[in-house]
N, C-alpha and C positions, 0 to 999 in steps of 0.2 A: 381493680393494682392499685399499689398506694408506694411509696417508701421514706421506710422503717426507719434512716437517718442518712446523713448524708457529713461527709468535712472533706473540707474545701482545704488547700495549701496552694496559698501564691494566684489564689484565685481572686481579681479585679480588685478591691481595697483589703484579702480577706487574707493574711500571713496565715494564720493556722483557726480552723473552728471544727465544731464539733456540735451538730446540733438533732436533739432526738424529736422525731416528730408523730405527732398522735393520728387516728384512725379518721377524723372528719376537718372540724377543720381548725388552722393553723394559720393567728391571725400575727403579723412582722411589722413591730411597731417603734417607731426612734423618728426622729428629727431629719427636713431633706439632708443626700451628700451623708450619709451613714453605712450602706452601703441595701439598703433592703433590698430592693430592685435586685441586685448586686447576685441576691440569696437565690428569689425568688430564677434568675435567668441560668447559678448551678445547677440546679433542679429540673429546669428546660434542656441542658444542654446531655442530660439522661439518656434521653429518645432521642439520640444518633442524628438532629436534625442543631445542633448548635447553636450559640445563644439565637435567640428573637430577634432580637440590636446592634448586634455588630459584628465585626470581624472577629476571627479567633484575634488576633494579635494585638486587637483590646483586653483581652479573658486575661492576662498575663499580670501580674502585681508587677510593679515598677521594680527596673533594676531584679526581677528576676530572668532565667531562659526558658523558667516551662509551671504551667499550673497543672495541680495532679485536683480530680477530685471519688474522691471513694463513698460509696452507699451499699446501704442493704435494701432490697427491692421483691416487696411480695407478690408475686405475682400466681393466684386462685392457689394450692397447696406450697409451690415453691417459694422459698427463699432462694434470692440472688446476689451474691456480690460482685459489684458492678466498679472495675476501677478503669480512669479516664488520664489519657497523660495532655494535655493541649500544648505543640510546640509547635510557636508562631512558623512557616515558611517550611515547617516538615511533615507538617499535616498533623492529624489525633491521634493515637494509638488506643484500642478501649480490649478490657478482660471482662469479660462474664464467669466468676468461679476458675478463679485466676487462667480461663484459656482464654486466647487471642483471637479477632475476630479479625475475618478477613479487610473491614473498618470500621471506623466507629458509626458508620448508619444502619450497620446491622440493628443495632440497639434500637432501632423503628418495632422490631418485632415485637419486643422485649417491653418499652416504657412508652409509650403513650401521653400527650398533653396540648393541653389549651392553653395558650397565652395569651392576654388581654392586662394590654398596657396605655397610658395616656395615646402613644406611635398608629396603635390601631384604630385614628378613628381617622387614616388614611383611608384602610377598607371607604367610607365612602365618601370621603371630603382629597383624595387624595390624590395620583394619577394612578391610569389602566395598572401598572405596574403593580400596584401592592397590591391590588383584585387579583390579575393572572394568579399570584406567587401562596395565593391565601389559598387560590381552588387547588392549584398545583402540591400545593401541601398536605390540603387533605385526599387530593389522589394518594401519594405514600404512606397517609397513614391509615389509608383504608386498602391498600393493600401494599405493601414494605417494597413486595417484585418491581412497581411498578416506577419506584425509581432508576431504576436501568431505560424507561421509555424516557422519560424527563433527560436522562444527562447523553443516549441518544442524539434525541430535539435536540441540543444543544450542543454537541458537538456539529451536524449535519448544518448546521442553523451558521455555523463558525466558518465552516469547509464553504460551503455556499456563497456567501457572503468573500472572502476573502481571494475567491473566483474571479466572482465578481468585482472587488476592486482591481484585478489586476487584468481584465479584459477590456478588449478594445471597443468603444465605442461608438459603434458602428449593429451589423446584424451579426446576429443571432448564429446564425446558420455556419460559422468555421469557431464555435464551437460549442464542440460535441462530449466536453468531462462536462459541459451545463449543464446540457439531456441528463446524465447519469443522476447530477445531485437535485437534479432535479425530481425526479422517477421518489429519489432516499425522502428528499424534504416535504411530496408526496403521501407518501408511504408514512412515515412518521409525523408527520406533523397533521395529517386526520388520525392515528387514531391515539394522538394528545386530548384532540380535540372534541371525539368522545368520549375518552376519561371521566372530559374536565362538565362535558353536560352532562353524561350521569350523574355524576358529583353535587353541579348544582341545581338537577329534579330532586335526588335523594334526604338537600339540605331540606329546599326548599318548602314544603310542609312544620317540616321545625322552625323554619324565623320567623314564618306566620305567624306561631305559638304562642312564639317567646316576647316577637314585636308586638300583640297587640295585648301580654301580661306586663309586659315593662312598663310601655305606652299608656295602659288603662284605657285601650280602644285605640281606633285607625289597623292606615293595612299600610301592610309592604310588600311590594314584590319585588321582585331579580331576573332580570333576563341575560342575554346573553349574545354581546355587542362583536358584530362581525361581517365583513366587509365582501369577502367569500363566501358565507354560504348562507344559501335564501332563508329569509326568512321565517316563512313556513316549515323545514326544516327543525331550524330551528324549537320552537312553538311547537310543534310533537312533540321534538325529542325530551321536551323541559317536562309534557304533562304527559308522556309514556319514554322511559330512557329504552325500554324494548327497540324502540322501534329503533334507535340511531345505530346506522352503519356507515362501519369504519370506511368501506366502498364508494359509498355515496361521495362517501365525508375527499376522501383521493379525488375524485374526477371536478368537488367544484373546485378541489385549490387550484389540480392541473389547468383548469378553462381557467381561474384568474389568471393565475401564471400567464398562461399566451398573453393575454388580453395587456398584460401591462409589462410584455419582458422587453419591451424595446426601452420604453423607462429604467428596468431597473439597468437594466445596460448604462446607462446613462449617470443616474446619479449610484452606482456600484455598490447596492446591496439590494435584500429583500426586501419587497416591496408589500408583502404581503403574505398571511401566513396566521399560524394561534401566538406569533410574540409581536401585535398588533391587536388582539382581540383583548373584548372590554366584560365585564357585567354593569350592568347599568344599575345603582335603587333606587325607587321610590316611592313617594310615600302618599299616603292620602294627606288631603287638603288640611279635612277636618271634619269634623263626625260627624255635622250636616251636612259635607262637601265631600260627591264619593270623586273628585277630580283626583288623578294620580300626578303628582308634580317631580322631574327628579330632585335628589336630597342634597347629589350635590351643586347644586344652581339658587336652589329657592330652601331645602329647610333651613333652621336652625343650628346653631352649634348644638347645643342640648340634644335635640329631634337625632339630628350625628352621630351623637356619642351615644343616644338609644338605640339607635340604627345599629350601629356596628360591635355593641356590646349582643343583641337580638342574634349578630351569625352568627360571632363568638359560642355563646351558649347554645346555638341549634348547631356548630359542630360538637361540640363534648354531646351535646342528645345523640346527634347523628353518631358519633362512633360510637356511647354507649352499647348502642340499637346493632351495626356491626360487628363491632369486637367481642359484645357479650359481658362486657368489662367497664367497667366508669376509669376513665383517664382522668392523669391529675390537671384538677382546674388551675391555675394559678392565675391571678387578678393582682396589679399592681397598679396601686395608687387609683382604685373604679371607684373607692366613694367621693370624689373628692368634690366631681360637678354635678354630683344627685342633688336633690332636694329629700328631705326627711321620707315622704312616703316611700320612693324610689327606694332609698338608703335601704329601708323595715322590706323592703319586698325583696330586695335581692337577697341582701343576709339571710332571709325564710328561706329560699329558693337552692345556694348551695349551700344549705347543711342536709341537702335531699340526696343530692351532686357526689359522694364519696368523698376523697381528701380531696381536700382543698387550702393551699398560700395566699393568702392574700393579705396585701400590705397598702398602709396605711400611714398619714400622719395626722388622721384626722384625730379629733377629739370624740364625734358620734359616732366613729368606728367600731369601738371597743362596745358597744352598745348593741350597735348591727349584729353586730357577725354573730356575736355570742359563745365565742369559740371556745373547745378544747381544752388549747394549745395557747400564748401568749407569748412570743420571741422577741424578746429588746432586744435595737440591735444598735450599737452607734460605736462610731471610729473604726469598723471591722469588727469589731466582738459583738457578738452573739446570748446571749443568754438568754432559758429557756423560762418562765416563772413563770406565775397559777393558773387556772384558768380562772377565761374573770367572766360570767355566766346573767349578764343584765339581764 
């Protein structure tokens, strides 16, 4: 898949812009705070998952009521016109070939993007919420129909928490309604956890390969961390995702809820389930030291950045294999903290990964990227220049 061109109206700091994109690497250059990242953000919105870094209300240019995106997308032998209208507080409308979609998220079945920016360092050093979101979005990218599962989980969790907040801080036997929501929480929570385990197991081999290539050796390990799933179960699931059984997970979650029911009533909130799970990232301590250390606590920022980049490139690899098509690769300011060797490696790697949009304010990025198209951005204006194949 690729985007032939994209047009922005009142999007971020762009009043109006039309950008033709090359099939391979498109390098977006310019000084900071000129609109380079905003252009990547616009292309990401075409996948139906919104902005990777802000709420919809932040996407509309100051003084405007709505933002518009128009694009021509190639998917196989089809050329499709995509139109989006982003209206803060009123949702987002999307059309394909002038035909309205039921919701903008339906675009995920047409266009898939992988975004990496400075904030993606949170995949390793940030809170568990970022790692859960990474897995959940990958679940939907691989199977767009599963977006309904995620939304159902959010609804059930919200309803159960609302009931717990208003429940008497005493025995649970007087709350038959809570039993109903317990059943729903176990059913949907087990399905979500199973989907996460399947995705993490599929991602693992690609992450291992990408990390070793970027770091020039070493090893990365990923594990699913949960207070309610038996550790043996998670280890077996990551080794063989075909062993993942949602009914077994539902039983584990029910046992966990029963054990802490009184604490939940006292706190007025759900204290166990997928909303509190995490993914641990461990790195080999050194080339000659096989010890694995928690990357969040012990790794340098450079190693954390390398790990996060390996995870996002592994996501691209997995999607390419499963979708039988290359997703769009969006890399924001990715060269800034890489040494010359890793910068050169990344430049070589992305040229074999389909269409890519790479932003940078670094002088050395032009040589490393060897882009087919260079887009110069200044003050919310984008000008396509000649390719610079250093």
